[in-house]
N, C-alpha and C positions, 0 to 999 in steps of 0.2 A: 441655672448655671450662668455665671456672668461672662461677659465678652472676653475678659482676660483668660478665664479658664478654657473657654471654647477655642481661643486662639492657641493656647498651649497644647491642647489635645490634638488639634489639627496639625500643628507643627511637628509633634512627635510622630504622628501617623505618617505624615508626608516624608519625613526623614527615614523612617523605617521602611516604607514602601520603596524608596529610591535605593536604599541599601540592599533590599531583597532582589531588586532588578540589576544588581551588580554595579551600581554607580558609586563613585567616590564622593565622600562628603567633606567639603572644606568648611570649617567653622565660619570663617569670615564671609564666604559667599552666601551661606544659609542665613547668617545673622542679618546681612544686608537685605536679603529677600524678604525676611519677616519683620524687618525694622525693629530688631531687638539686639541685645548684647551677646557677645561670644560666650559670656558666662552662662547665659540662659540656654544657649545651644549646647554647652558642655553638660548642663544638668539634664537636658533632653537626651543626650547620648548616654548618660549614666542611667536614665530611666529605661532606655532600650536595652542596655547591658543587663540591668537587673531583671527585666522581663525575660530575656533569653535564658539567663541562669535559672530562673524560677520555673520556666516551662520546659527546660531541658530540650531545646529545639535542635540540638546538634550543630549549633552555630556559635560563633564568638565574634565580638566586635573588636577589631584591631586597628591600631594606628600605624599606617605605612609611612615610615619616615622618608623614604625615597620619593614618595608622591605627596608628602605632607597633607595626608587626607586619611579619613576613617573609612574602613572597608569592612564588609561583612564576609567573614570566611565561613565556609560550610563544606561538609563532605559531599553533599549532593546539591549543587546549585540549581535553582529553579530555571535559570536561563539556559539556553542552548549556546554552546561554544560556536565560534565562527566556523570551525572545521565541521561541526555537526550539521549546521544549517546549510553550508555549501554542499556537503555530500547529499543531504536529502533533497535539496533543490535540483541538483544535477540529475538525480534519478527521476524525480517528478517531471522535469522538463523533457528528458529523453523518452519518457513513457508516452508523451503526447496524449495522455488519458483524457484530458478535459479541454473544452473549447477555450479560446483565448481569454474571454472575460473571466471565467472561473479560475483559469491557471494564473492570471495576473493577480487576482484576489488572494489566492493561496500563497503565492510568492510574497506578497506584501504582509500577510498575516504571519507567515513563518519568520520573515525578517524581523517583525516587531517583537518576536520572542527573544531576540539576542539582547545583549547588554545595550543600553541606549547609546552609549558612546561608540559602539561598533556598528550600529545599524546603517550609518551612511556608507561605510565601506562595502557592506554586502549589497546595498542598493546599487552602488556603482558597478559592482561585479555583475549584477543581474540585468542592467540596462540593455545591453546588447542581446542577451538571451531573450528578454521579453519582446524586443523589437523584431527579432528574426524568428520567433516562434511560429511554427506552421501547425495550425489546428487541423483536425480531421474533417472530412467532408460533411459529416452529419451535423456538426456544429450544435449538437444538442446539449443543453445544460444537464448535468447528471447528478450533482451532489444531493439535491433534495430527493430525487427518486431512489437513489442508492440507500438513503437513510430510511425512507418509508418501506422499501422492500425488506430491509434488514429487520424492521419492527415486525413485519408480517412473518418473517422466518422465525423470529424469537418467540412470537405468540402462537406459532403453529396454526395459522389460519389459512384456509383456502383463498386464493385470489383469482379474480377474473381479469384476464389480460387481453387487450387488443394488440396483436403482434403483426407487423407488416415487414416481410422480407424485402430485399432490395428490388426484385423485379415483380412483386405482387402488385396488382392494381388496387386491391382493397385489403384492409387489415382483417385478420381472422381472430375470432374469439377463442380463448383457451381457458379452461378451468384447471388450475394448477395447485399442487402442493409444493410451495417453495422451501428448499432445504439449504441453499448456500448461494453465495456471491463470490465470484473469482475474477481476477484480472489477468489477461494474457494477450500479448502481441497487439497492443494499442487499445483493446476493448475490455469493458466490463461485461460479465456474463451472469445470468441468473441460472442456477441449477435447480431443476424442478421435476417432479413426477406428475404425470397426468392424473387428475382427480377422477377421470372417467374410466380409465383402463389401468390394468396392472402390468408394469414392465419391470424387468430385472435391473435395468439401469436407467438413470434419469436422462431427460432431454436438456439441451443447452440452448438458451435464448440470449441473443445480444441485447443488452439493456437499452442501447440507443435506439433500437427498433421497436421498443414498446411504446406505442402511441398513448395508451391509457391503461391504468389498472386500478382495481378497487379491491379492498380487503373485505371479505365476507365475515359473517359471524360463525361460520362453520369451521369447527376445529378438526384437525386430523392428528392421529397418533403415529409416532415412529418408535417401534420397540428399541430399547437401548442397544441391543446387540446389532440392530440393523440401522442405527442412526447414521446419517450422512456425515462424513468427516472430510472437510475441505482439503486438509493436508494430505490425507491418504488418496483422495481423488486426484489431486494435483500431481502426485508421484507417477500416476499411471496414464494421464491424458496428455496428448500432444496436439497443439494447434486448436484446442477446444473441440476436437472431434471425438465423440465417445466410441460407440460401437461395442461389440462383444469383448468382454475382458478375457484375454488370453495370455498364456505364458509362451514367449517366443525365444527361440535359441538361434543365435546368429554368429557368424564369423566376422571379425573386424580386423582390417589390415591398415586402417588409417593412421595418421601421424599422432593423434592424441586420444588414447584410451580414456584419459581423465575427462575429456569433453563428453564421452558417452555416459560416464557415471553422473556427470552434472546434468545432462539432458534427460537421462532416464534414471531417476533416483532408486528405482527398484532393481537396477541391473547389478549383477554380480558375475565375477569371472569364474567360469567352471573349468576352463582348460587353457593352457598356454601352448603355442606351437611356434616354430621358427617363422618369424615375420608377422605375428599377430596373436590375437586372443579370441576365445569363444566366450560370448556372454549369454546369460539367461536373464530375461526381464519380464515382468508382468506389465502389460499395457492394454489400453483400449484399442481394438484393432484398427479402426479407421485412421485415427491420428497417428498411431504407431507406424502404420504403413506409409503414410506421407513422409514421416521423418526418416525412416529407414531408406526409402527411395531417394531421399535428398542426399544420401551419402554415396550414391553412385557405386563405382566398382570397389569401394572400401568395405562394403557389407554384402554378405551372402547369407540368406535365410536358410536355416537348416531344418527347423521344426517350428510349428506343426506343418505337416506336408500340405494340407489344404491352404494354409496361409502362404506357404512357399509358392504354390501354384497360382494364387491370387497375384503375387508379386510378378511372377513370370508372365502372366496374361497382361498385366499392366505395362510391363516392359515391352511386350509385343505390340501393344497399341501405340505406345510412344514411338517405337521403331518405325511403325507404318507411317507416322506423321512426317518422317524425314525421308521417305522413299516415294518418289513420284513415278 
């Protein structure tokens, strides 16, 4: 292939890549860049148009008279809109899920997915966010371990984990059957069953507290009807505290019943009364108790009675703290 042919191929690919990224193509600018004529660029654009029609890519090359440039129109653009990126970045930053070095890298990579001409605007919007970002105290980089744990979950292999809680002097070794990864309240969590004992519900481990883990060659099986489903687990767990799965019935007199439905996705209204509602919801007891207590006088537990008594005892202990 001669140099002229190579030059033409490179030119066509370069123009098409820019169009795919949402850039506007001005014939005069591209001709000057490649030291060729505008007629050659016009032939390149026609080659791209022919390719699009032949491959049926759901795109079409159009000339925008207001911009005096060629643009690639498509029903599903590859780039993210400014609005999309801004929304995702705000959620990501508010989560405080990653240390500053990883968060900055993610912000830069997401920004680079926008149209090239819009990237500077998003970078300016994020300057202050990056500067004021407060990382969590553990400062542990997480992206790589999250991926490796997800591979262990996918392959259904037992893992050996060195896990150190906040006030432990040394890490403890656990052999686990990993079944899921979840994010809640600033932290990523590994959901796993003990490989040594049989439990009805899994244990939750904060991933930033995993000092080391290795995947073994030992496989484990999860019957289809008993398989762990993160979405179903998330509906029932609060503050990542599991406990026994119970159905709780409670009276709610707070200002926003909708907030209850959002916080407890399994909740349903079973009765209405003057001034409030009675809900029934399936929750894991420990986390559910924490959230219900956080509602103060707006919530009264009705059933089950042993759970109601747990709440009463907890309130009694809290009351004692404020009486000297």
